[in-house]
C-alpha positions in Angstrom: 27.9 -0.9 20.1 24.7 1.1 20.8 23.4 0.7 17.2 24.4 -2.9 17.1 22.6 -3.6 20.4 19.5 -1.9 19.1 19.6 -3.9 15.8 19.9 -7.1 17.8 16.9 -6.3 20.0 14.8 -5.5 16.9 15.4 -9.0 15.7 14.0 -10.4 18.9 11.0 -8.2 19.9 9.9 -10.5 22.8 13.5 -10.6 24.1 13.9 -6.8 24.4 10.4 -6.5 25.9 11.3 -8.9 28.6 14.6 -7.2 29.0 12.9 -3.8 29.5 10.5 -5.2 32.1 13.3 -6.9 33.9 15.2 -3.7 34.0 12.2 -1.8 35.4 11.7 -4.6 38.1 15.3 -4.4 39.3 15.3 -0.6 39.3 12.2 -0.4 41.5 13.3 -3.2 43.8 16.7 -1.8 44.1 15.4 1.6 45.2 12.9 0.0 47.5 15.5 -2.2 49.2 18.2 0.4 49.3 20.5 -1.6 46.9 20.6 1.3 44.5 22.2 4.4 46.1 21.5 8.0 45.2 24.6 8.2 43.1 23.7 5.1 41.1 20.1 6.1 40.4 20.9 8.2 37.3 22.8 5.3 35.7 19.8 2.9 36.1 17.4 5.6 34.9 19.5 6.0 31.8 19.5 2.2 31.2 15.7 1.9 31.6 15.1 5.0 29.5 17.4 3.5 26.8 15.6 0.2 26.8 12.2 1.9 26.7 13.5 4.1 23.9 14.3 1.0 21.9 10.7 -0.2 22.3 9.3 3.2 21.3 11.7 3.5 18.4 10.7 0.1 17.2 7.0 1.0 17.3 7.8 4.3 15.5 9.6 2.5 12.7 6.7 0.1 12.2 4.2 2.9 12.2 6.3 4.8 9.7 6.6 1.8 7.5 2.8 1.4 7.5 2.3 5.0 6.7 4.6 4.8 3.7 2.8 1.7 2.5 -0.6 3.6 2.7 0.9 6.6 0.9 2.2 4.4 -1.9 -1.1 2.7 -2.2 -3.0 6.0 -2.3 -0.5 7.3 -4.9 -1.1 4.2 -7.0 -4.8 4.6 -6.8 -4.5 8.3 -7.8 -2.3 7.3 -10.7 -4.7 4.6 -11.8 -7.6 7.1 -11.7 -5.5 9.5 -13.8 -4.7 6.8 -16.4 -8.4 5.8 -16.5 -9.4 9.4 -17.0 -6.9 9.8 -19.8 -8.1 6.6 -21.5 -11.7 7.8 -21.2 -10.7 11.1 -22.8 -9.0 9.4 -25.7 -12.0 7.1 -26.1 -14.4 10.1 -26.1 -12.2 11.8 -28.7 -12.6 8.8 -31.0 -16.4 8.6 -30.5 -17.3 11.5 -32.9 -19.6 10.3 -35.6 -18.3 9.9 -39.1 -21.7 10.0 -40.7 -25.3 11.0 -39.8 -28.5 9.1 -40.6 -31.2 11.4 -42.1 -34.8 10.4 -42.7 -36.2 11.7 -46.0 -39.4 10.8 -47.8 -39.7 7.3 -46.4 -36.0 6.4 -46.6 -32.9 6.9 -44.6 -29.9 8.7 -46.2 -26.4 8.9 -44.8 -24.5 12.1 -44.8 -20.7 12.1 -44.2 -19.9 14.5 -41.5 -16.8 15.7 -43.3 -18.9 16.7 -46.3 -21.0 19.2 -44.2 -20.2 22.8 -44.9 -22.3 24.4 -42.2 -25.4 23.7 -40.1 -28.3 25.9 -39.0 -30.9 25.4 -36.3 -34.5 25.0 -37.5 -36.8 24.7 -34.5 -36.5 21.0 -33.4 -34.3 20.2 -36.4 -30.9 21.1 -37.7 -30.4 21.8 -41.4 -27.3 20.2 -42.8 -25.8 22.1 -45.8 -23.6 20.0 -48.1 -22.8 22.0 -51.2 -26.1 23.0 -52.9 -28.0 20.3 -51.0 -29.6 20.7 -47.5 -31.2 18.1 -45.3 -33.1 18.2 -42.0 -31.8 16.2 -39.1 -34.1 15.7 -36.1 -31.8 16.8 -33.2 -31.2 19.9 -31.1 -28.3 22.2 -31.8 -26.7 21.7 -28.4 -26.8 17.9 -28.7 -25.3 17.9 -32.2 -22.6 20.3 -31.1 -21.5 18.0 -28.3 -21.2 15.0 -30.6 -19.1 16.8 -33.3 -15.4 16.9 -33.3 -14.3 20.4 -32.0 -11.2 20.1 -34.2 -13.5 20.0 -37.3 -16.5 22.2 -36.4 -17.0 25.5 -34.5 -20.2 27.1 -33.3 -20.2 30.7 -34.3 -23.8 31.6 -33.5 -26.5 30.1 -31.3 -28.1 28.7 -34.5 -25.0 28.2 -36.7 -22.2 25.6 -36.7 -19.4 25.9 -39.4 -16.9 23.4 -40.7 -13.5 24.9 -40.0 -12.1 23.7 -43.2 -14.7 25.6 -45.2 -13.9 29.0 -43.7 -12.1 31.2 -46.3 -12.1 34.7 -44.6 -13.1 36.4 -41.4 -14.1 40.1 -41.4 -14.4 41.8 -38.0 -17.6 43.8 -37.4 -18.2 46.9 -35.3 -19.6 45.1 -32.3 -17.3 42.1 -31.9 -19.1 39.9 -34.4 -17.5 38.5 -37.6 -18.6 38.2 -41.1 -17.7 34.6 -42.2 -17.2 33.8 -45.8 -17.0 30.2 -46.8 -15.0 28.8 -49.7 -18.2 28.5 -51.8 -19.0 32.2 -51.3 -21.6 31.7 -48.6 -21.6 34.4 -46.0 -22.6 33.9 -42.4 -22.8 36.3 -39.5 -21.4 35.2 -36.1 -22.9 36.1 -32.7 -21.0 38.3 -30.3 -21.2 35.6 -27.6 -19.0 33.4 -29.8 -16.4 36.0 -30.8 -13.7 34.5 -28.6 -13.9 31.3 -30.5 -13.3 33.0 -33.8 -10.5 35.2 -32.4 -8.7 32.1 -31.3 -8.6 31.0 -35.0 -6.8 34.2 -35.9 -3.9 33.6 -33.5 -1.2 31.4 -35.2 0.5 28.8 -33.0 3.9 30.5 -33.4 
């Protein structure tokens, strides 16, 4: 009965508000005029408290529903931001250049990035080594490293970037550096600050 009574009142908010006010009115008038005796007072207090509880509970349920809606909205926003971040990461991964434009003697040559064996800084330029041919690209080492695919190239020295597919052997040195031998026999010396990157190559994924 109690639960059914509360559900009925929730369906008619104006009705249970008037009912509560009416109960309060009769309760105060009854005490003032002596119609409610001392023995009957607890029963009336229970009735008024019950009706007020319905009002408070109704407000609590509405507030709880609004809070849930806001939480769901915030979760949806966070999820959307995560999806957008993932898409941006995927897009960034696909933005690595496939070829580089190099100016040489009044003309522009195109060098396929996959054909580059290794690169070396040369002041404001980077020297691109492809087999026995080398070409100068006007770019800083840091800017070029950021644009390259990290799955294809690795920086082993502050002035050297190597194509991972061209590395034949690694020989550890006495001070944490490595002697890198490429497949064409070229030997390069790594810097100690980049030793962790080369050590990661030694560890197999199993």
